[in-house]
C-alpha positions as CSV (number, residue, x, y, z in Angstrom):
1,M,25.0,-38.6,5.0
2,G,26.7,-39.1,8.3
3,P,27.5,-36.0,10.9
4,N,28.9,-32.9,10.4
5,V,32.7,-32.9,11.0
6,R,35.2,-31.4,9.0
7,G,38.3,-32.9,8.5
8,N,39.8,-35.9,8.5
9,P,40.7,-36.4,12.0
10,L,43.9,-39.2,10.6
11,Y,45.2,-36.6,8.2
12,I,44.8,-33.7,11.0
13,S,46.7,-35.7,13.2
14,V,49.2,-36.6,10.8
15,Y,50.0,-33.2,9.6
16,L,50.6,-32.3,13.2
17,L,52.9,-35.0,13.9
18,I,55.1,-33.3,10.9
19,F,54.7,-30.3,12.3
20,S,55.7,-30.7,15.2
21,Y,58.9,-32.7,14.5
22,I,60.0,-30.0,12.0
23,I,59.2,-27.1,14.9
24,G,60.5,-29.1,17.5
25,E,63.4,-31.1,16.0
26,F,64.8,-28.2,14.4
27,I,63.5,-24.9,16.2
28,L,62.5,-24.9,19.7
29,P,64.9,-26.2,22.3
30,K,64.7,-30.0,24.2
31,Y,64.1,-30.8,27.7
32,P,66.0,-34.1,28.8
33,M,63.3,-36.3,31.2
34,I,64.0,-39.8,33.2
35,Y,64.3,-42.7,31.2
36,L,61.4,-44.0,32.5
37,F,59.4,-41.8,30.5
38,N,60.8,-42.1,27.4
39,F,60.2,-46.1,28.3
40,L,56.6,-44.9,29.0
41,G,56.5,-42.6,25.7
42,L,57.6,-46.1,24.0
43,F,55.0,-47.9,25.4
44,L,52.5,-45.3,24.0
45,I,53.7,-45.6,20.6
46,F,53.8,-49.2,20.4
47,I,50.9,-49.8,22.3
48,S,48.4,-47.0,19.5
49,P,48.7,-48.6,16.5
50,I,47.5,-51.5,18.1
51,I,44.3,-49.9,19.7
52,F,43.9,-48.2,16.2
53,F,43.9,-51.5,14.4
54,S,41.9,-52.9,16.7
55,S,39.0,-49.7,16.9
56,R,39.3,-50.0,12.5
57,N,39.2,-53.8,12.4
58,A,35.4,-53.2,14.6
59,F,34.2,-51.1,12.0
60,Y,35.1,-53.4,8.8
61,A,33.8,-56.5,10.9
62,H,30.5,-54.7,11.4
63,E,30.7,-53.7,7.7
64,E,30.6,-49.8,8.8
65,N,32.9,-46.8,7.5
66,P,35.0,-45.8,10.0
67,L,35.1,-42.4,8.6
68,P,33.2,-39.6,11.1
69,Q,31.7,-37.9,8.1
70,T,30.0,-41.1,6.9
71,D,26.3,-42.8,7.7
72,T,26.1,-45.3,10.3
73,D,23.7,-48.0,10.5
74,K,24.9,-50.0,13.4
75,I,26.3,-49.3,17.2
76,I,29.3,-51.1,17.5
77,K,29.6,-52.0,21.4
78,T,32.1,-55.3,21.4
79,G,35.3,-55.5,21.9
80,I,37.4,-52.1,22.3
81,Y,34.0,-50.5,21.8
82,A,33.0,-51.4,25.5
83,Y,35.8,-49.4,26.8
84,S,35.9,-46.4,25.2
85,R,33.4,-44.9,22.7
86,N,36.1,-43.0,20.8
87,P,39.4,-45.4,20.7
88,I,40.4,-44.3,17.4
89,Y,41.0,-41.1,18.8
90,L,42.1,-42.0,21.9
91,S,45.0,-44.1,19.7
92,F,45.8,-40.4,18.0
93,V,46.4,-38.7,21.1
94,L,48.3,-41.1,22.8
95,F,50.3,-41.8,20.0
96,H,51.3,-38.3,20.2
97,L,52.0,-38.3,23.8
98,G,54.3,-41.1,23.7
99,M,56.3,-38.9,20.8
100,F,56.6,-36.1,23.2
101,L,58.1,-38.6,26.2
102,T,59.9,-40.4,23.7
103,F,61.5,-37.9,21.6
104,E,61.3,-35.3,24.3
105,N,59.9,-32.6,21.9
106,T,57.4,-30.1,23.7
107,V,55.6,-29.5,20.2
108,Y,54.5,-33.4,20.4
109,F,53.0,-32.5,23.6
110,L,51.4,-29.0,22.5
111,S,49.8,-31.0,19.2
112,S,48.0,-33.6,21.6
113,I,46.6,-31.1,23.7
114,G,45.5,-29.3,20.6
115,L,44.3,-32.4,18.9
116,F,42.6,-33.9,22.2
117,F,40.6,-30.2,21.7
118,W,39.4,-30.3,18.3
119,L,38.1,-34.2,18.6
120,N,36.2,-33.6,21.9
121,N,34.9,-30.6,21.4
122,F,34.5,-30.7,16.9
123,V,34.4,-33.9,16.1
124,I,32.7,-36.1,19.1
125,E,30.4,-33.6,19.5
126,E,29.2,-33.7,16.4
127,E,29.1,-37.5,16.0
128,E,27.3,-37.6,19.2
129,K,24.6,-35.3,18.0
130,F,24.3,-37.6,15.0
131,L,23.9,-40.7,16.9
132,K,21.5,-39.4,19.4
133,N,19.1,-38.1,16.7
134,K,19.3,-41.9,14.6
135,F,19.9,-44.0,17.9
136,K,17.9,-42.0,20.2
137,A,17.4,-44.4,23.7
138,D,19.7,-47.3,22.3
139,Y,22.9,-45.0,22.0
140,D,22.2,-43.0,25.6
141,R,22.2,-46.2,27.2
142,Y,25.5,-47.1,25.6
143,C,26.4,-43.8,26.6
144,K,26.0,-44.2,30.2
145,S,27.7,-47.7,30.7
146,V,30.9,-46.6,28.3
147,K,32.8,-43.7,29.0
148,K,33.9,-41.2,26.0
149,W,37.7,-41.6,25.9
150,V,38.9,-44.1,28.7
151,F,37.9,-45.3,32.2
152,F,37.7,-41.7,33.7
153,Y,36.2,-39.2,31.1
């Protein structure tokens, strides 16, 4: 049995997208932004699935299951995992931010903050406790060499 993570992050992310769309499009007002931000949002929407699928494919290449509740036999350190310990979760948050910047829907922004908070404090914390107990010094070395999210955090 793997880490004690409640909920499936992919499902939670999709549910938040649906909720954000309904509330942001039909209830709350929009706030126009500079076109540069709209293009940045399109870039994030474009890059997020690339990050997601390259991360997922790394799991499958190492014959591992990407669901957080499953047990693991290896620490994946190659490919995109050499730059971020949680690229799948990073892709979820970037996608929400991209939706906010592209469609000027503030609920997407709020959902990206909430999603980041939940992933960082509940999902990743449980995963990291599990991996530290299982892989000990090897996982500690990996944590020192690769940031949790990206280059800065």
